[in-house]
C-alpha positions in Angstrom: 55.0 107.5 101.2 53.4 104.1 101.6 56.6 101.9 102.0 56.8 101.1 98.2 59.9 101.9 96.2 60.1 105.7 95.6 59.4 106.8 92.0 60.6 109.6 89.9 57.2 111.3 90.4 58.0 111.3 94.1 61.4 112.9 93.6 59.7 115.7 91.5 57.0 116.2 94.1 59.4 116.5 97.0 61.9 118.7 95.0 59.1 120.9 93.9 59.8 120.5 90.2 58.2 118.9 87.1 58.8 115.2 86.4 60.7 116.4 83.2 63.2 118.5 85.2 63.6 115.6 87.7 64.4 113.4 84.8 67.0 115.8 83.3 68.9 116.0 86.6 68.8 112.3 87.4 70.0 111.6 83.9 72.7 114.3 83.9 71.1 116.1 81.0 71.2 119.8 80.2 68.2 122.1 80.9 68.2 122.6 84.5 69.7 125.2 86.8 72.2 124.4 89.5 69.6 125.3 92.1 67.1 122.9 90.7 69.8 120.2 90.3 70.6 120.6 94.0 67.0 120.3 95.1 66.6 117.2 92.9 69.5 115.5 94.2 68.7 116.2 97.8 65.2 114.8 97.0 66.9 111.6 95.7 69.0 111.2 98.8 66.1 111.9 101.2 63.8 109.4 99.5 66.5 106.7 98.7 65.5 106.8 95.1 67.2 104.5 92.8 66.5 104.7 89.1 65.1 101.8 87.1 68.2 101.1 84.7 66.1 99.1 82.3 63.5 101.8 82.0 66.3 104.5 81.5 67.9 102.4 78.8 64.5 101.9 77.0 63.8 105.6 77.3 67.0 106.8 75.9 67.5 104.1 73.2 71.0 103.8 74.3 72.6 101.0 76.3 74.2 102.1 79.5 77.6 100.9 80.3 80.2 101.1 83.0 83.7 101.3 81.5 86.5 99.8 83.4 89.7 101.5 82.3 93.0 99.6 82.7 96.2 101.3 81.8 99.0 98.9 81.1 102.2 98.6 79.3 101.5 95.1 78.0 97.9 94.9 76.7 98.3 91.3 75.5 99.0 89.9 79.0 98.0 92.0 81.9 94.5 91.4 82.3 94.9 87.6 82.1 98.0 87.4 84.0 97.7 90.0 86.9 95.5 88.8 89.7 94.5 92.4 90.7 92.4 92.9 87.5 90.5 89.7 88.0 89.5 90.8 91.5 88.4 94.3 90.1 86.2 92.6 87.5 84.6 90.4 90.1 83.8 93.4 92.2 82.4 95.3 89.3 80.1 92.4 88.1 78.8 92.0 91.7 77.4 95.5 91.4 76.0 95.1 88.1 74.1 91.8 88.7 70.8 93.4 89.3 70.8 96.3 87.0 70.4 96.6 83.2 73.9 98.1 82.8 76.7 96.4 81.0 80.4 96.4 81.5 82.9 97.5 78.8 86.6 96.7 79.4 88.9 99.4 78.1 92.5 98.3 77.9 94.6 101.3 77.3 98.3 101.0 76.3 100.6 103.6 77.9 101.9 104.8 74.6 98.6 106.1 73.3 96.8 106.6 76.6 96.0 110.4 76.1 94.1 109.7 72.8 92.4 106.7 74.1 91.1 108.6 77.3 89.7 111.2 75.1 87.9 108.7 72.9 86.5 106.8 76.1 85.4 110.1 77.5 83.4 111.1 74.5 81.3 107.7 74.7 80.7 107.4 78.5 77.1 106.5 79.6 77.0 105.3 83.2 80.6 106.3 83.8 84.2 105.1 84.1 86.1 103.1 86.8 89.8 103.7 86.5 91.6 100.6 87.7 95.1 102.1 87.9 95.4 105.4 86.0 98.0 108.0 86.7 96.9 111.3 88.2 97.4 113.2 84.9 95.2 110.7 82.9 92.6 110.7 85.7 92.4 114.5 85.6 92.1 114.5 81.8 89.1 112.1 81.9 87.5 113.9 84.9 87.6 117.2 83.1 85.8 115.6 80.1 83.2 113.7 82.1 82.6 114.0 85.9 81.2 110.3 85.8 84.6 108.9 87.0 85.7 107.0 90.1 89.3 105.9 90.6 90.4 102.8 92.5 93.8 104.4 93.3 94.8 107.9 94.7 95.0 110.5 91.9 94.1 114.2 92.1 92.3 115.4 95.3 89.2 116.4 93.3 88.9 113.1 91.3 86.2 110.9 93.2 87.9 107.6 94.4 87.6 104.6 96.5 91.0 104.1 98.3 92.8 101.5 100.4 94.8 102.5 103.4 98.2 101.7 101.7 100.2 103.8 104.2 98.6 102.2 107.2 98.8 98.6 105.7 102.6 99.0 104.9 103.2 100.5 108.4 101.3 97.6 110.0 103.4 95.1 107.9 106.6 96.4 109.3 105.3 96.6 112.8 104.3 93.0 112.6 107.8 92.1 111.5 109.3 94.0 114.2 107.2 92.3 116.7 108.4 89.1 115.6 112.0 90.2 116.5 113.2 91.1 113.1 115.5 94.1 113.0 116.9 94.3 109.5 113.6 94.8 107.6 114.1 95.5 104.0 111.6 96.6 101.4 111.0 95.9 97.8 108.9 98.8 96.6 106.6 99.1 93.6 107.2 101.5 90.5 108.2 105.0 91.5 105.2 106.8 89.8 102.5 104.4 90.9 100.5 106.2 93.6 99.8 102.9 95.5 103.4 102.1 95.5 104.3 105.6 96.7 101.9 105.3 99.6 103.1 101.9 100.5 106.7 103.2 100.5 105.7 106.0 102.9 104.1 103.5 105.2 107.3 101.4 105.3 109.4 104.5 105.8 107.2 105.8 108.6 107.5 102.4 110.4 111.3 101.9 110.1 111.9 105.5 111.2 109.6 104.9 114.3 111.7 102.0 115.3 114.9 103.5 114.4 115.8 100.9 111.8 117.7 101.4 108.6 115.9 102.2 105.4 117.0 99.2 103.2 115.2 98.9 99.9 115.1 98.1 96.1 112.6 98.9 93.6 110.5 96.4 91.4 107.8 96.7 89.0 104.8 94.9 90.4 105.7 91.7 88.6 107.2 88.4 89.8 110.2 88.8 87.7 110.8 92.3 89.0 110.4 91.1 92.6 113.0 88.3 91.9 115.6 90.7 90.4 115.2 93.4 93.0 115.6 90.8 95.8 118.7 89.4 94.4 120.3 92.8 94.1 119.2 93.7 97.7 120.5 90.5 99.2 123.8 91.1 97.4 124.3 94.5 99.0 122.6 93.8 102.4 123.3 90.0 103.1 122.2 90.5 106.7 118.5 91.3 105.9 116.2 89.1 108.2 112.7 90.3 106.9 111.2 91.8 103.8 108.0 93.9 103.2 107.2 93.5 99.5 104.8 95.8 98.1 102.6 93.3 96.1 102.2 89.6 96.3 103.5 89.0 92.7 106.8 90.5 93.6 106.7 88.8 96.9 106.5 85.3 95.1 109.5 86.4 93.1 111.2 87.5 96.3 110.7 84.1 98.0 112.1 82.4 95.0 115.2 84.6 95.1 115.7 84.2 98.8 115.6 80.3 98.6 118.0 80.5 95.5 120.6 82.1 97.6 120.4 79.3 100.2 118.4 81.1 102.7 115.2 79.8 104.2 111.7 81.4 104.4 110.8 82.3 107.2 113.6 81.0 109.4 116.3 83.3 107.8 114.2 85.9 106.2 110.4 86.5 106.9 108.3 88.0 104.1 105.1 89.9 104.0 103.4 90.9 100.7 100.4 93.0 100.0 97.1 92.3 98.3 96.1 88.8 99.5 95.6 87.7 95.9 95.5 84.1 94.8 99.3 84.2 94.5 99.6 84.5 98.3 98.4 80.9 98.8 100.3 79.5 95.9 103.9 80.4 97.1 106.1 78.1 99.1 105.7 78.6 101.9 102.2 80.4 101.7 102.6 84.2 101.9 101.7 86.3 104.9 100.2 89.5 103.4 98.2 92.6 103.9 94.7 92.1 102.4 93.6 94.6 100.0 89.8 94.5 99.5 89.9 94.9 95.8 86.5 93.3 95.2 84.6 95.4 97.7 86.3 98.7 96.4 85.4 97.8 92.8 81.7 97.2 93.9 81.6 100.4 95.8 83.0 102.3 92.9 80.4 100.9 90.6 77.5 101.7 92.8 78.9 105.4 93.1 78.5 105.6 89.3 75.0 104.0 89.3 73.6 106.3 91.9 74.9 109.2 89.8 75.5 111.3 93.0 79.3 112.1 92.6 80.9 115.3 93.9 84.5 116.4 93.4 86.8 115.0 95.9 84.4 112.3 97.0 86.1 109.6 98.9 85.3 106.1 100.4 88.1 104.6 102.3 88.8 100.8 103.0 91.1 99.5 105.7 93.6 96.6 104.9 94.3 93.8 107.4 97.0 91.3 108.0 96.6 87.8 106.9 99.2 85.5 108.6 100.6 82.5 106.8 103.8 80.5 106.9 106.1 83.0 105.4 106.7 84.9 108.7 107.8 83.6 112.1 109.6 84.8 115.3 113.3 84.7 115.4 
C-alpha cells in the first residue's frame, strides 16, 4: 500500500478472492460462502476500507438510504414537539454529510407498528436506526434485515448504541444526597420503555444504597405527564425535598407543579432531569440534568450502518454526565 485510500481491488487481493466476490460481500449480496465473507470482512477491517457511496449507488442503480424509525403514539406532534428526535436527526445528518446516502424518516404509529415494520424491512438499503423501538419491534425488524442499530436497549442480539441510563440515574441521586437531601423522590418514565426501566433501576439502586425510602410516581415522558405525576406525589408525600425526574420534559412539568403548590425550586425541592435538551435551559430556574449524548449516539449508529460491519449483539456504550444549573442547591 502506498498510503492512498484502499480500494475494493486491495480488499480482494488481501482476502484472496476475486473483485466480484469482494463486491458481493461488501454490498451484502448473495453468492459468497460464510468463509469467504469472513475473509473479506477481515480484509476490510485490516485495510480500513470505506466504500465509495456514490459509486455504489451508481453501480446498483438504487439510491442508498438510512431509515430513521420513530415509533410514537401521536405522529402529528412528536417529531416537531419532542426535543429528543431533533437531536437524533442532527446526529444522523452529521454522519451523512460526506456520503451519497439519504435520510428517510419513518414515523410509525403504535397502532399499526407491526405491519409498518415489515414494510420498512422490505425496502431497506443502507439500514435502519431505531430511535425508540420496543424490544419486540426491534427483534422483528432485525429478523427481516440485520442492517439495524437501535438507540435504546432492546434484545441482546440487536446491535445498539446505548447510554448508561442506570449509572446516570444513580449519579443524579448521589448528587442530591451530597447536597443534603434525604427525601429524594422520582418521577419515572413509561413502565415499558427500556430507557425508563433502566433509569428507574439506577434510582432504586442509589436510594437503597443510602437507606432512603423509594418514593415515586410514573409519568409519560411529556411535560403534562410530569406535571400531573408531581402533583400526585406531593399530595401523598408533602415532605419531599428533592426529585429525580427521568426526562427534561417531565422535569419542566415537575418544576411548574412544585411552584404551583407554593414551594420553591431549589430551596424547598431540588430537581434533576435527564437528557440536557434545550428544555433544560428554558425552565425557571434552569434545570440541573444528566446529559444524554443523543447526537453522538445517532452519529455512531449511522456510521455503524455505513461501514456495513454489524454483528449480533454489537454494542457501543456512552457515558452520561451531570450538568449543574440553578434547580439544585444544598440544604
